[in-house]
FILUMVO-701181 format. One record per residue (C-alpha): chain; residue in three letters; residue number from 1; x, y, z. Coordinates in steps of 0.5 Angstrom, whole numbers, plus 500, padded with zeros to 3 digits. Each point is the difference from the previous one (the first is absolute). Layout:
<drenlums>
+------+------+-----+-----+-----+-----+
: unit : code : pos :   u :   v :   w :
+------+------+-----+-----+-----+-----+
:    A :  ALA : NUM :   X :   Y :   Z :
...
+------+------+-----+-----+-----+-----+
</drenlums>
This chain:
<drenlums>
+------+------+-----+-----+-----+-----+
: unit : code : pos :   u :   v :   w :
+------+------+-----+-----+-----+-----+
:    A :  UNK :   1 : 500 : 500 : 500 :
:    A :  UNK :   2 : 503 : 507 : 498 :
:    A :  UNK :   3 : 502 : 505 : 506 :
:    A :  UNK :   4 : 499 : 507 : 500 :
:    A :  UNK :   5 : 504 : 505 : 504 :
:    A :  UNK :   6 : 497 : 506 : 503 :
:    A :  UNK :   7 : 505 : 506 : 501 :
:    A :  UNK :   8 : 500 : 505 : 505 :
:    A :  UNK :   9 : 493 : 498 : 504 :
:    A :  UNK :  10 : 499 : 505 : 505 :
:    A :  UNK :  11 : 501 : 496 : 507 :
:    A :  UNK :  12 : 493 : 502 : 502 :
:    A :  UNK :  13 : 497 : 496 : 495 :
:    A :  UNK :  14 : 504 : 494 : 501 :
:    A :  UNK :  15 : 498 : 501 : 507 :
:    A :  UNK :  16 : 493 : 500 : 499 :
:    A :  UNK :  17 : 501 : 494 : 495 :
:    A :  UNK :  18 : 503 : 496 : 505 :
:    A :  UNK :  19 : 495 : 502 : 505 :
:    A :  UNK :  20 : 494 : 498 : 495 :
:    A :  UNK :  21 : 504 : 493 : 499 :
:    A :  UNK :  22 : 501 : 498 : 507 :
:    A :  UNK :  23 : 492 : 502 : 501 :
:    A :  UNK :  24 : 498 : 495 : 495 :
:    A :  UNK :  25 : 505 : 495 : 501 :
:    A :  UNK :  26 : 504 : 501 : 494 :
:    A :  UNK :  27 : 508 : 501 : 498 :
:    A :  UNK :  28 : 501 : 507 : 498 :
:    A :  UNK :  29 : 501 : 497 : 493 :
:    A :  UNK :  30 : 493 : 497 : 500 :
:    A :  UNK :  31 : 497 : 506 : 502 :
:    A :  UNK :  32 : 503 : 504 : 495 :
:    A :  UNK :  33 : 498 : 495 : 495 :
:    A :  UNK :  34 : 493 : 500 : 503 :
:    A :  UNK :  35 : 500 : 508 : 500 :
:    A :  UNK :  36 : 502 : 500 : 493 :
:    A :  UNK :  37 : 495 : 495 : 498 :
:    A :  UNK :  38 : 494 : 504 : 503 :
:    A :  UNK :  39 : 502 : 506 : 497 :
:    A :  UNK :  40 : 500 : 497 : 493 :
:    A :  UNK :  41 : 493 : 498 : 501 :
:    A :  UNK :  42 : 497 : 507 : 500 :
:    A :  UNK :  43 : 499 : 503 : 493 :
:    A :  UNK :  44 : 506 : 503 : 497 :
:    A :  UNK :  45 : 497 : 507 : 499 :
:    A :  UNK :  46 : 494 : 503 : 504 :
:    A :  UNK :  47 : 493 : 500 : 496 :
:    A :  UNK :  48 : 497 : 507 : 499 :
:    A :  UNK :  49 : 493 : 501 : 500 :
:    A :  UNK :  50 : 501 : 507 : 497 :
:    A :  UNK :  51 : 504 : 503 : 494 :
:    A :  UNK :  52 : 507 : 503 : 503 :
:    A :  UNK :  53 : 501 : 507 : 500 :
:    A :  UNK :  54 : 503 : 501 : 493 :
:    A :  UNK :  55 : 494 : 497 : 497 :
:    A :  UNK :  56 : 495 : 504 : 504 :
:    A :  UNK :  57 : 504 : 506 : 498 :
:    A :  UNK :  58 : 500 : 499 : 493 :
:    A :  UNK :  59 : 492 : 498 : 500 :
:    A :  UNK :  60 : 499 : 507 : 503 :
:    A :  UNK :  61 : 503 : 504 : 495 :
:    A :  UNK :  62 : 499 : 495 : 494 :
:    A :  UNK :  63 : 494 : 504 : 497 :
:    A :  UNK :  64 : 504 : 507 : 500 :
:    A :  UNK :  65 : 501 : 504 : 494 :
:    A :  UNK :  66 : 508 : 502 : 501 :
:    A :  UNK :  67 : 502 : 506 : 497 :
:    A :  UNK :  68 : 507 : 499 : 498 :
:    A :  UNK :  69 : 502 : 508 : 501 :
:    A :  UNK :  70 : 499 : 498 : 508 :
:    A :  UNK :  71 : 506 : 496 : 500 :
:    A :  UNK :  72 : 506 : 504 : 496 :
:    A :  UNK :  73 : 505 : 497 : 497 :
:    A :  UNK :  74 : 507 : 498 : 504 :
:    A :  UNK :  75 : 506 : 505 : 499 :
:    A :  UNK :  76 : 505 : 495 : 497 :
:    A :  UNK :  77 : 505 : 506 : 500 :
:    A :  UNK :  78 : 507 : 498 : 501 :
:    A :  UNK :  79 : 503 : 504 : 506 :
:    A :  UNK :  80 : 506 : 499 : 505 :
:    A :  UNK :  81 : 499 : 496 : 507 :
:    A :  UNK :  82 : 498 : 505 : 506 :
:    A :  UNK :  83 : 506 : 502 : 504 :
:    A :  UNK :  84 : 499 : 500 : 508 :
:    A :  UNK :  85 : 504 : 504 : 504 :
+------+------+-----+-----+-----+-----+
</drenlums>
């Protein structure tokens, strides 16, 4: 079976895992496997009942007739970088 190395695990996290392992009568390794297995049983991404904020904003402005004069073209003039004193 393959091994996994977890680098820089905070000491508090290891202590909490060890306490859970002791409480459930498992080794630290078995507790970590059980914790990972339980986490992987949950859906990968949260399910939304409503559209996201970007979709809601796009929907708000969908019917507007935008005038291109409202947004001036970008100034692409070459100029030296600013000097901060």
